C-alpha positions, 0 to 999 in steps of 0.5 A: 483554530476555533474553540472546540471541546474536543482535543485529539491526539494522533499517534503517527505522522504517516499519511493516515495520521496527516489526513486525519489531522487535515480534516480535523483542521478543516472542522476546527477541532484541535489536534496534536500529532506525535511521531516517534521518528524525526521524519513526518510522512511515515514511510513516504520519503522522496529523494533527489540525487545525482539527477534522479528523483526516487522514492524510499517508500511508496512509489505510487498510488491508485485513485481507488476512491473519491477521497484521493481526488477530493484531498488533492482538490482541497489542497488548493494547488499546493501539490499537483497529482501526476497521472502515470504515462499511458504505457503504465497499462502494460504489465509484464510477467516473467516466464521461462527466461523472458517477459510476456505482456499480461493480456488485457483482452480476449484475443491476448488471453487466447494467444498468451503463453502465460496460461495453459490451454486447459485453463484458457478453455476452462475460463469460458465456464467461469461465469457458470461456476458455483460461488464459494461459501467460505469467507476465509477461503485463501486467494489461491483456493479461490483462483484455482477454483474459478480460473485454474492453476496457471492463472494463479501462477502467472497472473494472481501470484505476481499481482499479490507479490506486487501489492502485498509482497505476500503469498496467495495461499495466506491472503484472504480476499474478503479482507485483502481484496474485497472488491474481487471477493464481492464480485463473486459474492454479489454477482456469482462470477468475476467475468459476469460481475465485471461486465454487469458493474461496467453497465451500472450507472455511476455516481459522482464518487464512482466517477472520481475513482478512476483507478489510474496510477498516480504520483505527485509532481516532485515526488510523493513527499510533496503531498506530505509537505502540502498537508503539513503546510496547512495544518501547521508544524506547531501541531506536530511533535517528532522524536516521541520515542517514549509515548505512553497513554493512560485513561482517566475516566472519559479522557486520555492522559498522554506522557511524552518524556516529561511532558503531559497532555490531556485529550478527549480522543486518541487515534493510533495509526502505527503498526501493531508492535507499539500497542502494548507499550502505548496503551498499558491500560489495554489487557494483553488478551484483548490485544493478542488478536491484533498484535499477531498481525503478520507483516512482509519484510522488504528491501526497496532498491532504486537503480538509476542509469544516465544512459539506458542500454537495456530492454525497452521500458515501455510498460508499468514494469515487470512482475516475477511469479514465485514459481520462477524462483528468482531473487527479486519480486519485480521491477518498476519502470519509474522513469517511464511512469512519471516525468523527471525521474531520470536524466534524458536518455536514462532510466530509473528502476525500482526493484524489491527483495524479500517478501513473506516467502523469502524474508531472509533476502530482505536482510542482505546489505552492502556488497551481498545485496548489490551482487544479488541485484546486479545478477538479477537485473542484468539478466531480466533487464538485458544489460551487458554490464552493471554500472548504475549512476544511482544505487540506493536501498531502503529496508522496511522491516514491517513493510506491508500488513498481511490480511489472512484468515485471522483478520476477522478476529483482529477486526472484532478485537479492534471494534471491541476495544473501541466500544469499551474505550470510547474516544480511542481509535485503532487505525493504520494498515492493521485495517481498511487496506494497505494502499495510499488511497486506503489510508487517505479514505481512512483518515477522512472517515476517522475525522468525520467520526470524531466530528460527529461523536 
């Protein structure tokens, strides 16, 4: 790596930190990653066991921006993106004891039992409704206002459970779903805006953002390993459980146990719980709007069957509206989505319990958790018995950041800290989105800002 007056500390070895490091490496800017656990990749972890390939973190991503496609291209074939099977376009919603396909067109929207007749007729008036003027309006209020309660209950609510494991009464679209929010603000309508955007000419970056579901051949962790192979393990420190950073004029001194390092820039990508201890020079008052960020607690369960005897798995998976009052949030059909996830004739499912509205279920362990999963999966997946060949759990205490009405004050606080302490960047899922694509884009942008600073 060529000489450069800049020297960057990256706190956190998840995908945000690794992507930042990758693009700093490409610019010849020295960096070191400090990870508190002994595992690089954050929550990304792929496991092969008993003929199954499953994830203990994110199961897939969406090509929601050009930065995702660019990263895979720049990895020069060290790992290969895998696009989900075309059946992934079909999404199932649970209602009154059975699955129904979420409609994707006008015909299906008219005939589906998911939505009320009143709301089906009312959707015709959606393009003519007045746009909202409250930037902190909840997703639930927005959808009720523009589309009706049944659309909220049986389309948007399960969608939010699938992404945020959250509550649409809490989630604020301006921060959590900015593209949806901007459809109304820029075009005055969801339907009209979607139609107009479809007709607009697309630049190269927009064409790369295909919105396809993707994973990585061999599991998501192959992406992590590929980045590490390029940036070098010698630039990564693990088991950094007692990190502390002090500011000395225009530089930062990092203490890791008995070791001391000096840096011109620091990028923090962990969750908000570590900020007070990590940056003792930051006042509690300035951190308060950040550290109050709410997270969903979720337990992820991978279930494998070498011989599948349940319902046809011809979809992305199934989501369960909160109104249906079941004890799992949904089920992903992983062996349908991607190749080599289960033995031939078998199936790999991933289900989730907990979320912001039933966090106590994420605390279940052992026999109690297995009993809950058995009862739920047998009923919703059409199984006569429950004898899986794989049953693996992964608890996530602070799984998914929830972007509510307090997001504005949080973002303002982050911006003020970064203005006051030049060279310090507070990043990760506390801002800029929660998906894999969001993290990749953020990491690249951070590296570009540091390069230009």
